[in-house]
C-alpha positions in Angstrom: -0.1 0.0 0.0 1.1 3.5 -0.9 -1.1 5.1 1.8 1.9 5.6 4.3 3.0 8.0 1.9 0.3 10.4 2.6 0.7 10.3 6.3 1.1 13.7 8.1 4.3 12.3 9.8 6.0 12.1 6.5 4.9 14.9 4.3 4.2 17.6 6.8 7.9 18.4 6.7 8.8 20.5 3.5 11.8 18.2 2.6 9.7 15.1 3.2 6.9 16.5 1.0 9.2 17.5 -1.8 10.7 13.8 -2.0 7.4 12.2 -1.7 5.8 14.4 -4.3 8.4 14.0 -6.8 8.1 10.1 -6.5 4.2 10.1 -6.3 3.7 12.5 -9.1 5.8 10.4 -11.4 3.4 7.5 -11.0 0.6 9.6 -12.2 1.4 10.2 -15.7 0.4 8.5 -19.0 2.2 5.1 -19.5 2.2 4.1 -15.8 0.0 0.9 -15.4 -3.7 1.7 -14.7 -3.7 -0.1 -11.4 -0.7 1.9 -10.1 -1.7 5.1 -11.4 -5.4 5.0 -10.1 -4.2 3.6 -6.5 -1.7 6.8 -6.5 -4.4 9.2 -7.5 -6.8 7.9 -4.7 -4.3 8.9 -2.1 -4.1 12.3 -3.1 -6.9 13.7 -1.0 -5.1 12.3 2.2 -1.9 13.8 1.0 -3.7 17.3 0.8 -5.2 16.8 4.2 -1.8 16.1 5.6 -0.1 19.0 3.7 -2.6 21.6 2.2 0.5 23.3 0.5 0.3 20.4 -2.0 -3.1 21.4 -3.2 -2.3 23.2 -6.4 -0.1 20.4 -7.5 -2.9 17.8 -6.5 -5.4 19.8 -8.4 -3.3 19.8 -11.6 -3.0 16.2 -11.5 -6.6 15.3 -10.9 -7.9 17.9 -13.6 -5.5 16.1 -16.0 -6.7 12.7 -14.8 -10.3 13.6 -15.2 -10.1 13.8 -19.1 -7.9 10.5 -19.4 -9.1 8.0 -22.0 -8.9 5.4 -19.6 -12.3 5.0 -17.5 -10.5 3.8 -14.5 -8.4 6.9 -14.1 -11.4 9.0 -14.7 -13.1 7.2 -11.9 -10.0 7.5 -9.4 -9.7 11.1 -10.2 -13.4 12.0 -9.6 -13.6 9.9 -6.6 -10.5 11.9 -5.1 -12.1 15.1 -6.3 -15.2 14.1 -4.2 -13.1 13.3 -1.3 -11.6 16.8 -1.4 -14.8 18.4 -1.3 -16.0 15.9 1.4 -13.1 17.3 3.6 -13.5 20.7 2.5 -10.1 21.2 1.1 -10.9 22.6 -2.3 -9.9 26.1 -3.2 -10.7 27.8 -6.8 -13.9 26.1 -6.5 -15.2 28.1 -9.6 -12.5 26.4 -12.0 -13.3 22.9 -10.5 -16.9 23.2 -11.1 -16.5 23.2 -14.7 -14.6 19.7 -14.2 -17.6 18.2 -12.2 -20.1 19.5 -14.7 -18.3 17.8 -17.6 -18.1 14.6 -15.9 -21.9 14.4 -15.1 -22.5 13.1 -18.8 -19.3 10.8 -18.7 -20.1 7.4 -20.4 -18.8 5.6 -17.4 -21.6 5.8 -14.7 -19.1 5.5 -11.8 -17.5 8.8 -13.0 -20.8 10.5 -13.0 -21.7 9.1 -9.6 -18.5 10.6 -8.0 -19.2 13.9 -9.8 -22.8 13.9 -7.8 -20.9 13.2 -4.6 -18.5 16.0 -5.0 -21.6 18.4 -5.8 -23.3 17.1 -2.6 -20.2 18.2 -0.5 -19.8 21.4 -2.1 -23.4 22.2 -1.3 -23.0 20.7 2.4 -19.7 22.9 2.6 -21.6 25.8 1.3 -19.3 26.4 -1.7 -22.6 26.0 -3.9 -26.2 26.9 -3.6 -28.6 23.7 -3.5 -31.1 25.4 -5.9 -28.5 26.4 -8.4 -27.2 22.8 -8.4 -30.5 21.2 -9.0 -31.2 23.7 -11.9 -28.0 22.7 -13.7 -28.5 19.0 -12.9 -31.7 19.0 -14.8 -29.8 20.5 -17.8 -26.9 18.5 -17.5 -28.6 15.1 -16.9 -31.2 16.1 -19.5 -34.1 15.2 -17.0 -36.9 16.6 -15.3 -36.8 15.9 -11.5 -40.6 16.0 -11.6 -40.6 12.9 -14.1 -39.9 10.1 -11.5 -40.1 7.2 -14.0 -37.3 8.5 -16.0 -35.4 9.2 -12.9 -35.7 5.8 -11.8 -34.5 4.5 -15.3 -31.1 6.3 -14.6 -28.1 3.9 -14.1 -28.2 2.7 -10.6 -24.9 4.5 -9.7 -26.0 7.8 -11.1 -29.4 7.4 -9.3 -27.6 6.8 -6.1 -25.4 9.9 -6.2 -28.4 12.0 -7.1 -30.4 10.8 -4.2 -27.5 11.5 -2.0 -27.4 15.0 -3.3 -31.3 15.6 -2.7 -30.7 15.5 1.1 -28.5 18.7 1.0 -31.0 21.4 0.7 -31.6 24.2 3.0 -34.1 26.7 3.9 -33.8 29.9 1.7 -33.6 33.1 3.4 -35.9 35.8 2.4 -34.6 39.3 1.5 -34.9 41.4 4.8 -35.2 44.7 3.1 -38.4 44.1 1.1 -40.0 41.8 3.6 -39.2 44.4 6.4 -40.8 47.1 4.6 -44.1 45.2 4.4 -44.0 44.5 8.0 -43.9 40.8 7.7 -41.6 38.4 9.4 -38.2 37.6 8.0 -39.0 33.8 8.1 -37.0 31.2 5.9 -39.1 29.5 3.1 -38.7 26.3 1.3 -37.7 27.0 -2.3 -39.2 25.3 -5.3 -36.1 23.5 -6.0 -36.0 22.0 -2.4 -39.8 21.3 -2.4 -39.1 19.4 -5.9 -36.2 17.4 -4.2 -38.5 16.3 -1.1 -41.4 15.2 -3.5 -39.0 13.2 -5.7 -37.5 11.4 -2.7 -41.0 10.4 -1.8 -42.0 9.6 -5.3 -39.0 7.4 -5.9 -39.8 5.1 -2.8 -43.4 4.9 -4.0 -42.2 4.0 -7.5 -40.1 1.3 -5.7 -43.0 -0.1 -4.0 -44.6 -1.0 -7.5 -41.4 -2.2 -9.3 -40.1 -5.3 -9.0 -36.1 -5.0 -8.7 -33.1 -7.0 -7.4 -33.6 -6.8 -3.5 -30.1 -5.5 -2.8 -30.2 -2.8 -5.5 -33.6 -1.8 -3.9 -32.0 -1.7 -0.6 -29.1 0.6 -1.8 -31.5 2.9 -3.3 -33.9 2.9 -0.3 -30.7 3.6 2.1 -30.1 6.9 0.1 -33.9 8.0 -0.1 -34.2 7.5 3.8 -30.8 9.1 4.6 -31.8 12.1 2.6 -35.2 12.4 4.1 -33.9 12.5 7.7 -31.8 15.6 6.8 -35.0 17.5 6.7 -37.0 19.4 9.3 -40.6 19.2 9.5 -41.0 22.6 7.5 -38.9 21.2 4.6 -40.8 17.8 4.5 -44.1 19.8 3.9 -45.5 19.5 7.3 -47.7 22.3 8.7 -48.5 22.5 12.5 -51.7 24.6 12.4 -53.4 22.2 9.9 -52.1 19.2 11.9 -53.6 20.6 15.2 -57.1 20.8 13.4 -56.9 17.2 12.2 -57.8 14.4 14.6 -56.8 11.3 12.6 -60.5 10.4 12.1 -61.9 13.0 9.9 -61.5 11.5 6.2 -62.5 15.0 4.7 -59.2 16.3 5.6 -57.1 13.6 4.3 -56.8 15.1 1.1 -55.2 18.1 2.1 -51.5 18.3 1.0 -50.0 18.7 4.3 -52.0 15.8 5.8 -51.2 13.5 2.6 -47.6 14.3 3.1 -47.7 13.3 6.9 -49.4 10.1 6.0 -47.1 9.3 3.3 -44.0 9.9 5.7 -45.4 7.8 8.4 -46.0 4.8 5.8 -42.8 5.3 4.4 -41.2 5.0 7.9 -43.3 1.7 8.5 -42.3 0.2 5.1 -38.4 1.1 5.9 -38.6 -1.0 9.2 -40.4 -3.9 7.4 -37.8 -3.8 4.4 -34.9 -3.6 6.8 -36.1 -6.7 8.6 -36.8 -8.4 5.1 -33.4 -7.4 4.0 -31.6 -9.2 7.1 -33.6 -12.3 6.8 -33.3 -12.6 3.2 -31.0 -15.6 1.7 -31.0 -13.9 -1.9 -28.4 -11.3 -0.8 -26.2 -13.8 1.2 -23.3 -13.2 -1.4 -23.2 -9.4 -0.4 -20.9 -8.8 2.3 -22.1 -5.3 3.3 -25.9 -6.2 3.5 -26.2 -6.0 7.1 -24.6 -2.6 6.9 -27.0 -1.4 4.5 -30.0 -2.9 6.6 -28.5 -1.1 9.8 -28.2 2.3 8.0 -31.7 1.9 6.9 -33.0 1.2 10.4 -31.0 4.1 11.5 -32.5 6.4 9.2 -36.1 5.2 9.6 -35.8 5.7 13.5 -34.6 9.3 12.9 -37.4 10.0 10.7 -39.9 8.4 13.1 -38.4 10.7 15.9 -39.0 13.7 13.7 -42.6 12.8 13.1 -43.3 11.9 16.6 -41.8 15.1 17.8 -43.9 17.0 15.3 -46.9 15.3 16.6 -46.3 16.3 20.2 -45.8 19.8 19.4 
């Protein structure tokens, strides 16, 4: 393993960093065997974390590697870029955004997946605005995020990356000047893009209920749906406390209200999540998948958080 070369004890020292980089960079050039080159590229994020002064050199290697003809090199480079975004190590984001956008349409689904993951962490670290990213995605992927059947036909890796990104939205701050002049409270609102993201997460889950899929693929997708939903507050999820106070759970005439329908849908999703996780753990069809239990545990964890959000909302 080459990971020891990225340890802080070795490259935090300027002389050590110079020697290591001279050796490592020579292994990222064309002509180096793919297995070696991709392995070296994958340790670059850790190197950057150990010595941030190497960022520009690492950025240049990644940028060059992301346009390689070798798909494995493009995968390694885009995954490393996602790691840099995750640990908030990126600078000059404006330039890097172009690289990410160009990989969204890569012929290799794994490259597009890591490009979406990179976007997720750029939003999480407030380098990009969620609403803008959603609008760009619809153009780059050539899909309407309201068209659930088309979304669900995306390659599973691309779909997984998209679902991860959909859980990173935040409430939109209203411009204080215009609102204060009218004497209204400056209350954050749910933007159309954020509302669309939540609706798509719910619709994707509903779609899975009616489509036969390999149980493990289904589990991976569900894991991302549940995890993204748990990132949101009741307001973002479309729940209204005033309407809930007037609903006793027995009056069917109010069940068609959007806020009540959304509440019931979220409760149903949570129950289905518990049942599905139990089914996944008991299933023999996925015995060859080493991380099946981990996926099931992740689903249980997310569903528990979602239940907690709904119960606290009901109590209030």
